[in-house]
Structure formats: C-alpha cells, structure tokens
C-alpha positions as CSV (number, residue, x, y, z in Angstrom):
1,X,54.1,104.6,-42.6
2,X,52.4,101.5,-41.2
3,X,54.1,98.1,-41.3
4,X,52.4,95.6,-43.7
5,X,52.8,93.0,-41.0
6,X,50.4,92.6,-38.0
7,X,50.4,89.9,-35.4
8,X,46.8,88.9,-35.0
9,X,45.3,88.9,-31.5
10,X,45.3,85.5,-29.7
11,X,41.5,85.4,-29.7
12,X,41.5,85.5,-33.6
13,X,40.8,82.2,-35.3
14,X,43.7,79.7,-35.2
15,X,44.5,77.1,-37.9
16,X,46.6,75.3,-35.3
17,X,48.8,75.7,-32.2
18,X,52.4,74.6,-31.9
19,X,53.3,73.0,-28.6
20,X,56.5,71.6,-27.1
21,X,56.3,68.2,-25.5
22,X,58.6,67.7,-22.4
23,X,61.2,65.4,-23.8
24,X,64.6,65.7,-22.0
25,X,64.8,63.4,-18.9
26,X,68.1,65.1,-17.9
27,X,66.4,68.5,-17.7
28,X,63.1,67.5,-16.2
29,X,64.3,64.6,-13.9
30,X,61.4,63.5,-11.6
31,X,59.1,66.2,-13.1
32,X,59.2,64.7,-16.6
33,X,56.2,62.4,-16.5
34,X,54.1,64.8,-14.3
35,X,54.9,67.7,-16.7
36,X,53.9,65.5,-19.7
37,X,50.6,64.8,-17.9
38,X,50.0,68.5,-17.5
39,X,50.7,69.1,-21.1
40,X,48.4,66.2,-22.1
41,X,45.5,67.9,-20.1
42,X,46.3,71.2,-21.8
43,X,46.2,69.6,-25.2
44,X,42.9,67.8,-24.4
45,X,41.2,71.1,-23.4
46,X,42.4,72.7,-26.7
47,X,41.4,69.8,-29.0
48,X,38.1,68.9,-27.2
49,X,37.0,71.8,-25.0
50,X,33.5,70.4,-24.5
51,X,33.6,67.0,-22.8
52,X,30.3,66.1,-24.6
53,X,26.7,65.8,-23.8
54,X,24.4,62.8,-23.3
55,X,24.7,62.0,-27.1
56,X,28.4,61.6,-26.7
57,X,29.2,64.4,-29.2
58,X,32.1,66.7,-28.5
59,X,33.2,70.1,-29.7
60,X,36.3,69.8,-31.9
61,X,38.9,72.5,-31.2
62,X,42.0,73.5,-33.1
63,X,44.7,71.2,-34.4
64,X,47.8,70.7,-32.2
65,X,51.2,70.4,-33.9
66,X,53.4,68.8,-31.2
67,X,57.2,68.9,-31.3
68,X,58.9,66.0,-29.7
69,X,62.5,65.0,-29.4
70,X,63.7,61.4,-29.3
71,X,62.1,58.0,-29.2
72,X,61.0,57.9,-25.5
73,X,59.3,61.3,-25.9
74,X,57.6,60.1,-29.0
75,X,56.2,57.0,-27.3
76,X,54.8,59.1,-24.5
77,X,53.3,61.6,-26.9
78,X,51.8,59.0,-29.1
79,X,50.1,57.3,-26.1
80,X,48.6,60.7,-25.2
81,X,47.5,61.3,-28.8
82,X,45.8,57.9,-29.1
83,X,43.9,58.5,-25.8
84,X,42.0,61.5,-27.4
85,X,38.5,61.1,-28.9
86,X,40.0,61.9,-32.3
87,X,43.8,61.4,-32.5
88,X,44.0,63.1,-35.9
89,X,43.7,66.5,-34.2
90,X,47.3,66.1,-32.9
91,X,50.2,65.8,-35.3
92,X,53.6,64.8,-34.0
93,X,56.8,66.3,-35.4
94,X,60.3,65.2,-34.5
95,X,62.4,68.3,-33.9
96,X,65.7,69.1,-32.1
97,X,64.0,71.1,-29.4
98,X,66.3,72.0,-26.5
99,X,63.2,72.4,-24.3
100,X,59.4,73.1,-24.6
101,X,59.3,76.9,-24.6
102,X,58.0,77.4,-28.2
103,X,56.5,80.8,-27.3
104,X,60.1,82.0,-27.1
105,X,62.1,79.7,-29.5
106,X,59.4,79.4,-32.2
107,X,58.4,82.1,-34.7
108,X,55.7,84.7,-34.2
109,X,53.0,84.2,-36.9
110,X,51.9,87.4,-38.5
111,X,49.5,88.5,-41.2
112,X,51.6,90.0,-43.9
113,X,48.8,91.9,-45.6
114,X,48.0,90.8,-49.1
115,X,50.4,87.9,-49.1
116,X,48.8,86.1,-46.1
117,X,50.3,84.4,-43.0
118,X,54.1,84.7,-42.6
119,X,56.4,84.3,-39.6
120,X,58.8,86.7,-37.9
121,X,61.7,85.8,-35.7
122,X,64.2,87.8,-33.6
123,X,67.6,86.6,-32.5
124,X,67.4,84.2,-29.6
125,X,70.2,83.9,-27.0
126,X,68.9,81.6,-24.4
127,X,67.1,84.2,-22.3
128,X,70.2,86.4,-21.9
129,X,72.6,83.4,-22.2
130,X,71.2,81.8,-19.1
131,X,70.0,78.6,-20.8
132,X,71.8,77.9,-24.0
133,X,70.4,74.6,-25.3
134,X,71.4,72.9,-28.5
135,X,69.4,73.9,-31.6
136,X,66.9,76.2,-29.8
137,X,68.0,79.0,-32.2
138,X,66.9,76.8,-35.1
139,X,63.4,76.1,-34.0
140,X,61.8,79.2,-35.4
141,X,63.0,78.2,-38.9
142,X,61.9,74.6,-38.4
143,X,58.4,75.5,-37.3
144,X,57.9,78.1,-40.0
145,X,58.9,75.6,-42.7
146,X,56.6,72.9,-41.3
147,X,53.8,75.4,-41.1
148,X,54.4,76.5,-44.7
149,X,55.0,80.1,-43.6
150,X,57.8,82.3,-45.1
151,X,60.1,83.4,-42.3
152,X,61.4,86.9,-41.9
153,X,64.3,87.3,-39.6
154,X,64.8,90.5,-37.6
155,X,68.3,90.1,-36.3
156,X,68.7,93.7,-35.2
157,X,67.2,92.7,-31.8
158,X,67.2,89.8,-29.4
159,X,63.7,89.0,-28.1
160,X,61.3,86.2,-27.3
161,X,57.7,85.8,-28.0
162,X,56.8,85.7,-24.4
163,X,58.1,89.2,-24.0
164,X,55.5,90.6,-26.4
165,X,51.7,90.9,-26.0
166,X,49.7,92.2,-28.9
167,X,46.0,93.2,-29.3
168,X,45.9,92.5,-33.1
169,X,45.3,96.2,-33.8
170,X,48.8,97.5,-33.6
171,X,49.4,97.7,-29.8
172,X,52.1,95.8,-28.0
173,X,52.9,95.6,-24.3
174,X,56.5,94.7,-23.2
175,X,58.9,95.3,-20.4
176,X,62.1,97.3,-20.1
177,X,63.6,94.7,-17.8
178,X,63.6,92.2,-20.7
179,X,64.1,94.0,-24.0
180,X,66.4,96.8,-22.7
181,X,68.4,94.3,-20.6
182,X,72.2,94.4,-21.0
183,X,72.0,90.6,-21.5
184,X,70.0,91.1,-24.7
185,X,70.1,94.5,-26.3
186,X,72.7,96.7,-24.5
187,X,73.0,99.1,-27.4
188,X,69.3,99.6,-28.2
189,X,67.1,102.4,-26.9
190,X,63.3,102.3,-26.5
191,X,63.0,104.0,-29.8
192,X,65.2,101.4,-31.5
193,X,63.1,98.5,-30.0
194,X,59.8,100.2,-31.0
195,X,61.1,100.4,-34.6
196,X,62.0,96.8,-34.7
197,X,58.7,95.8,-33.2
198,X,56.9,97.9,-35.8
199,X,58.7,96.1,-38.7
200,X,58.4,92.6,-37.2
201,X,54.9,92.4,-35.8
202,X,53.2,95.7,-36.8
203,X,53.4,97.4,-33.4
204,X,52.3,101.0,-34.0
205,X,52.1,101.7,-30.2
206,X,54.3,100.1,-27.5
207,X,53.3,100.2,-23.9
208,X,56.3,99.8,-21.6
209,X,56.1,98.2,-18.2
210,X,59.1,98.2,-16.0
211,X,59.8,94.8,-14.4
212,X,58.5,91.4,-14.1
213,X,57.8,88.9,-11.3
214,X,60.4,87.9,-8.7
215,X,62.2,84.7,-9.6
216,X,61.4,84.9,-13.3
217,X,64.5,83.8,-15.3
218,X,63.1,85.4,-18.4
219,X,63.8,88.8,-17.0
220,X,60.2,90.0,-17.0
221,X,58.2,88.4,-19.7
222,X,54.9,90.2,-20.2
223,X,52.9,87.0,-20.6
224,X,53.2,86.6,-16.8
225,X,52.1,90.2,-16.2
226,X,49.5,91.7,-18.5
227,X,47.5,90.3,-21.3
228,X,45.0,91.6,-23.8
229,X,41.6,89.8,-23.8
230,X,39.7,92.1,-26.2
231,X,40.4,95.3,-28.1
232,X,41.0,98.0,-25.5
233,X,40.7,95.5,-22.6
234,X,43.7,94.2,-20.6
235,X,44.0,92.0,-17.6
236,X,46.7,92.0,-14.9
237,X,47.0,90.6,-11.4
238,X,46.5,92.0,-7.9
239,X,48.3,90.5,-4.9
240,X,46.8,87.6,-2.9
241,X,47.7,87.3,0.7
242,X,49.7,89.7,2.9
243,X,53.0,88.0,1.9
244,X,52.6,88.2,-1.9
245,X,56.2,89.0,-2.9
246,X,55.1,90.8,-6.1
247,X,52.6,93.2,-4.5
248,X,54.6,96.4,-5.4
249,X,55.3,95.1,-9.0
250,X,51.6,94.4,-9.6
251,X,50.7,97.9,-8.3
252,X,53.2,99.5,-10.7
253,X,51.8,97.4,-13.6
254,X,48.3,98.5,-12.9
255,X,49.2,102.1,-12.7
256,X,51.2,102.0,-16.0
257,X,48.3,100.3,-17.8
258,X,45.7,102.7,-16.4
259,X,47.8,105.6,-17.7
260,X,48.3,104.1,-21.1
261,X,46.4,104.4,-24.4
262,X,46.4,101.9,-27.3
263,X,47.2,102.4,-30.9
264,X,43.6,103.5,-31.6
265,X,44.0,106.2,-28.8
266,X,41.7,104.4,-26.4
267,X,42.3,104.4,-22.7
268,X,42.6,100.8,-21.6
269,X,40.0,99.1,-19.5
270,X,42.1,97.4,-16.8
271,X,40.7,94.2,-15.2
272,X,42.4,92.6,-12.2
273,X,42.4,89.0,-11.3
274,X,43.9,87.6,-8.1
275,X,47.5,86.2,-8.3
276,X,48.2,82.7,-7.0
277,X,50.0,84.3,-4.1
278,X,53.5,83.4,-2.8
279,X,54.6,80.3,-4.5
280,X,57.6,78.3,-3.3
281,X,59.6,75.5,-5.0
282,X,62.5,74.1,-3.0
283,X,62.2,77.1,-0.6
284,X,62.7,79.6,-3.4
285,X,60.1,82.0,-4.8
286,X,58.9,81.0,-8.3
287,X,56.8,83.1,-10.8
288,X,53.5,81.3,-10.5
289,X,51.1,83.4,-12.6
290,X,47.5,83.0,-13.7
291,X,48.3,85.3,-16.6
292,X,50.1,82.5,-18.5
293,X,46.8,81.4,-20.0
294,X,46.2,80.4,-23.6
295,X,43.1,81.5,-25.6
296,X,42.2,78.7,-27.9
297,X,39.5,78.7,-30.6
298,X,36.8,77.5,-28.1
299,X,38.4,77.8,-24.6
300,X,40.5,79.8,-22.3
301,X,43.0,77.5,-20.4
302,X,44.6,79.0,-17.3
303,X,47.3,77.5,-15.2
304,X,46.9,76.8,-11.5
305,X,49.6,75.7,-9.1
306,X,48.4,73.0,-6.7
307,X,50.6,72.7,-3.7
308,X,53.0,75.4,-4.6
309,X,50.9,78.1,-3.0
310,X,48.3,78.5,-0.3
311,X,46.2,80.8,-2.5
312,X,45.5,78.3,-5.3
313,X,41.7,78.6,-4.6
314,X,42.0,82.0,-6.4
315,X,41.8,80.0,-9.7
316,X,38.0,79.7,-9.4
317,X,37.7,83.4,-8.9
318,X,39.9,84.1,-11.9
319,X,37.8,81.9,-14.1
320,X,34.6,83.6,-13.0
321,X,36.2,87.0,-14.0
322,X,37.3,85.6,-17.4
323,X,33.8,84.3,-18.1
324,X,32.5,87.8,-17.8
325,X,35.0,89.4,-20.1
326,X,36.3,86.8,-22.6
327,X,34.3,85.7,-25.6
328,X,34.8,81.9,-25.2
329,X,32.3,79.2,-24.3
330,X,34.7,77.1,-22.1
331,X,37.1,78.0,-19.3
332,X,39.6,75.7,-17.6
333,X,42.1,75.9,-14.8
334,X,44.7,73.1,-15.1
335,X,47.5,72.5,-12.7
336,X,50.9,73.3,-14.1
337,X,53.1,73.0,-11.0
338,X,55.5,70.6,-12.6
339,X,55.8,72.7,-15.8
340,X,56.6,75.6,-13.6
341,X,59.6,73.6,-12.2
342,X,61.0,74.1,-15.7
343,X,60.4,77.8,-15.7
344,X,57.0,78.5,-17.3
345,X,53.5,77.4,-18.0
346,X,50.9,76.9,-20.8
347,X,51.4,80.1,-22.7
348,X,55.1,79.6,-22.7
349,X,55.0,76.2,-24.4
350,X,52.5,77.2,-27.1
351,X,52.5,79.4,-30.2
352,X,49.3,79.9,-32.2
353,X,49.2,79.7,-36.0
354,X,46.5,82.1,-37.3
355,X,43.9,80.8,-39.7
356,X,44.5,81.7,-43.3
357,X,42.1,83.9,-45.1
C-alpha cells in the first residue's frame, strides 16, 4: 500500500523557503559577517532572480521566511531585507536556532494527499551527537507551526533532511554511512529505514549509496553527492584535478546510480558535473560540493568556493551543464566559502515549503 504522503520534488512550485540566518558570533567568529553576506546574496537570487531590464522591472521570486536569533542578528538581517527591491518578500522570525542548518533541523514539507501540505520530522541528535546545540531539536515544530502545517513525528528513526533526496514521484536517494550509522540508528536495518521513509515522505523506492565526501561531519549527506533535477534524471560529480580526494567516492556513486532504477522502473539518466576539486580550510580537507545547490521557483543557485580550491573555475562549466538540463530561466554561482567554514552551504541552510493546491 502506498503512503498518502509524498515529498514534492524541489523543482515543484514553492510557496516560500525557510532559511537560517547566521546569528551566533561565538560559533562563527570571524566568519559571521562574511557568512551573512553570502546568505544575503543567496536570498537576493531567490527573491529577485532577474536583475531587471532597461525598464527597471524585476522578476519576483518566492518568499523567504528567515529565522534569526537575538537582537544583533535581527539588525543585520533587517538591513539585508531593506536593501532588497521589495523587502516584503522576506519575513523575519525570531527563533531559538542553534545554527543555520534548517535542511536538517527543520521539518520536511510533504503533500499529504487530500488534506494538503503537512510536515514530517524525524528525531534529531546533532548529526550523531557531534554538535548538540540548544533548541535545535525544537526547530521542526516551530517552523511547522509558523508555516501552518500539521507536524507528523516519526521518532522510530534519527535522520536529517540533507540525508534524503527525493524526485517527487516516490524515489529517494540516501547513504548507508548516514542512516545506518551507529551514531544514529544502530538497531535499524535497510528494510527498517525504507519503511520509515515510506511512511514519512512517501518513498516507494530507496536508492542506497555507500559513503559521502571526506571531511563531511554529517556522515555522508546525499545533498553533497547526488541530486534529482527532473524525473528520471540525476546529477553527481566527477573529480577535478589529479589530487581530488573524493575521486574513488565519486566513481562509486556514479556506478551505483547507473545501476539503479527509480520508483517508476526507469533507468536513471546520470549527468556528471565537475567537482570543485581539493578544498582546504586551515590545512584540512573540507567537503566543498557544487551539489549543494537550491532549485528556487525561478533560479538554480549553486555554491562556489573562492580561494578554498584551485579548481573553482569549474563553477562556470557546472552552470552551463545545468542550463542544458534544468527547467529554470536563471542560474547563479555564489561563493559560499565562509558558510562552508560552518560545515555546509546553500541547500543545507534552506527548506522549501511547497505551494498549496
């Protein structure tokens, strides 16, 4: 029996997107203001994807619901909002966010069939108890309430939104490294996880990848590895440079996807884009990934990584590939090097709210 719930594909129409604003100076230190600037550019591309023509008219994108914590963060976020062509497209919400990673701490919005848009949430344990921040386990409920969506909790499993990639038609991609990790679900089998995903987000078919990128503290979140961009069409990365530390991992991902079928029984069309290459921060390898893009109503916004990698010129090649395969009029590469210092990028800080029928 099929689940009545179904997570819509990211390219389906959005009513809004929920985003976390970098707020904690103790966590971000010198990267706080630069990270806020990167998020501001991300928000600008979502709200106003077309900079305008000679008449001065711009394309209005989706609404941004921005979570902030504390007066200093609110002042910075308000200044960003007032600098937009129409500040009303951004709504500020005070919330006790531990940090910005709403893809993981927020709910997953789903279409619940005849009853409309609801929200699902798994248990959250700070990415395997590595980063236990106050109130992060409350954010899913807070966002769902603010969005007016009934929340369904699926406490049988610990999981984060960044660990799940859905095509909107019942197919989900995830990794064993994350969902079968002893620091999350030591007693669950693949079959158990698949059952929970079917109930929570309507996953009729789960495609399992093995492991994620080196240096990824999320233990292999799939939104750094493989993403659907259309039904039956998935994108992943190929290595850039002879010293790309993830070359073997990327090869294994490609092979697994090429051997997989989706919930409709289709073989997947696998499209490769170049990785950013070897990325270093304080002499340690960090998981810089062009896969952490966000598909907004009118644009695809992809992270690039400035001075963290010698291969950052791959961003232009990536955008050219996306333009051939993704049904959007606008494509952006925005530097997220300072966001990555906190562990993630644009997809990690955002959670789309589907349009209501």
